N, C-alpha and C positions, 0 to 999 in steps of 0.2 A: 370676790375679787381680792387680789393680794397686792399690797402697795409695793412698788418696785423702786421707790426713790431712795430707800435706805434700809439697811439690814435690821436695825433696832426698831423700826416702825413697820416692819413687814407683817402686819396683822391682816386677817381676812375680814372683809366687809361684805355683808349680805345685802344685795340690792333686789328690790321687787321688780318683776317684769312690768313693762309699760310700753308707751308708743315707740320707744327706741330700743328696747330690750325685750326680745321675745322669750317666752318661757322655754326652758330647756326640756327636751324630750329624749327619752331613751327606750330602746327595745332590747330585751335580754332573753336569751335562751340558755338553759342549763340542764345537765344530766348528772344525777347523783346515784351513789350506791351506799346503802347503810346496812350494817349488820353487827351482831355481837360475836366476839371471839374469846378465846381462853376461858371456856366454860361459862360464857355469858357474863364474865366479870369486866370485860372491856368493850366499850362501844367504838366501832370503827366506821368512818365515813370518808368518802372521797367524792369530789364533784368537779366537773369542768363547766366553764361558762363562756359565753361570748355576749358582749354588750355593745350596741351601736348607739351613739349619742348625736343629737343635732342641737343647733343653736348654742353651742359652747361659746364662752366669752373669754377674751384675753386682751391685754393692752397691745396697741400697735408698737412697732419698733420705735425706739427713742421717744416714748410717750412723755408728755409734759404733765406731771401730776401735782407738783407743789403749788398750792393755792390756786388751783385751776377751777373756776366756777362752772365750767362746762366739761366736766370729767367724762361724760358720755361720748363726747367727740373723740376721745382717745381709745375707745373700745372698738374691737373688731370681732367678727363672728365666724363660726365654722362648725366643723364636725369632729368626731373622735370615736375611738373604739377602745374597749378593754377586753382582755381575754386571759384565761389562766386555768390553773389547777389548784385545788385545795384538798388537803389531807388532814384528818384529825383522829386522835385516839383519846378516849376519856374513860377514866375509872372512878366510880362514884361510891363504891362499897369497900368495907374493910378499914383497917387503921391507916393504911397508905392510900391516899386518893390523889388525883391530879389529872392533868390533860396535857397533850402535846399537839401542836398544830404547825403545818408548813404550807406555804402558798408560793406558787410560781406564776407570775403574772406579767402583763405588759399593758400599759395605758399610754395612748398617744393622741395627739391633736393635729388637725390641719386647719389653720385659721387664715382667712383671706388677708393678704398684704402683711402677713407675719412670717418671718423666717423664709422669705422669698417663696411663699406658698408651699413650702415643703413640710412634710410630717416631722414632728418633733415630740419628745417625751413630755407628758403632762407633769405638772409640778408634784403631783402625788404618785408618780410612777415609782414603784419599788419592786423590782423583779423577784427578789427573794425576801421572804419574811418567815421567821421561825420563832416559836415560843414554847417554853415548857414550864409547867407549874406543878409543884409537888407539895402535899400537905400530909403531915404525920401526926396522928393523935397519940401522944404519949400516955395520956390518961383521960378521964372524963373532963378534966379541968384544964389540961395543958395541950397545946397544939403548936407544932413547928411548921413553918411554911417557907418556901423559896420559889422565886420566879426569875427565869432568865429569858431575855428578849433580844432578838437579833433582826436587823433589817438592812437591806441595801440603802445607801445614802440617797437622799432626795436629789433630784436634778437641780442644777443651778446654772446660770449663765455666767461664764468666766470670760474676761477679755482675752482676745487673741494677740493683742499688742497695744502699744501706746503711740500717739502722735503728738507732736509739739504744735500747739495752736495758741498764738498770742502770749507766749511765754509760759504756758501751762501744759502739762502732759494730760492728754485726754484719752481714755480707754477706747479701743476699737472692738466692737462685737460683731462677729460674723454669723453665728448661729445661736438660736434660742435653746437654752438648756443643753449646752454642749459639754457640760462637765457634771460632776456629782460631789456631794459632800462625802466625807469619810463614812464608812459603814457605822450604823448605830447599834450599840449593844450595851446592856447593863445587867447587873445581878442584884436582886432585892431579897432580903431575908427578914423574917419576923417570928416572934414568939407570942402566943396568946394564952392568957390565963383568965378563967372566969367561971360562971355558973355552968352546970351541966345542962345543955339544951334538951337532953332526952327527958328530963323530969318535968318539963313544961310548966315551970313555976310562973306565978304572976309577975314577979320581978326578976329580971335577968341583967347581969352586968358583965362587962368584958374589958380587959386591959390588954392592949397590943403594943409591944415594943419592937421596933424594926429599924433596919438600915436600908436606905434607898441608895442604889449605885454603890454597892459594897466595895468594889475594887477601883472606884474613882475614875471611871471612864469619862473622858472629856468629849462629850458629844456636842459638836458645834451647832449653833443656830444661824451663824453667818460667817462669811469669809470676806475679808477686806484685802484690797490690793493697793496699799498706800504706804508701805514701810520699806526702808532700806537698812542694810547692815553697816554699823559704824566700825571704827577701828578696833573696838573691844569685842566685836562679835555680837553686840546687842542690836535688836531691831527697833528702829524709831521712825517716826514720821519726819521727813526732811523739811527743813524750812526753806530750802532752795528749790523752787519749782523747775530749775534747769539742771538739777542734779541728774547725771547720766548713769548713776549706778543701778544695778539690778534691783527691781522691785520684788519683794517677797510677799506671798500671801500669808495672812495671819487669821486665826480663828477666834470667834467669840462663843463662849458657852455659858450656860446658866448655872447648872448644879454639878457639884462634885459629890463627895460622900455626905449624905444627909441623914442624921438620926431622926426617928419619928416616935411619937408616943400618943396613943389614942385610947380614950376611955369611952365606952358606950354603956348607957343605962336604959333599959327598956321596961315599960310597965303597961 
């Protein structure tokens, strides 16, 4: 379950099945093709799948979650499905190794008394996902690696408007998961120096220096609709609840460019 009361507390909580929560059930069928290409240097695979799910759980519309001792009363149940195509290439020999993968998929739910009983995208629905990883062995002791990841932004529920109630603007929500976060992507690089793994020595050590999110992509974890533009062009939270100026969405993100240093010692 995902907490919907606030962006910074939207963590998943795993609940066991019980008298009020049935265990989730799924049936899946898939077809795949696997082969070696380019003189057996590259492994190629492709797969299509369809998955049907029952007893899925979600919160009802306008659920009351804060300090609610009977949280199960806010749950609703239904069904869902996921289907898609996955393609991958993998090279595991030679100085240059790596893999590339792409998936085209759709995941949706239909929950009783949620979204007017209409189908809507699941929180983890990402139609497009692509990743590429490359590793180059400069020598027996040095290795360079890079990884680039891209994915369609996760679904989110955005307000369709605001209404004034008792002197405060209250958001109006018409559909569940009616919008999406910006697309997610980042580039990581690293350099590793250490013992020669081919010699199979008793003691092995490795030092890895890397940069996470090299070009500083600001991938948001939440979007807020509570700021207005002042006369200087800055976005601030208004102290006047009756302020009629346009409300701008703002994003919260965790990481920018992050240098990393890792040392491993094996014996």
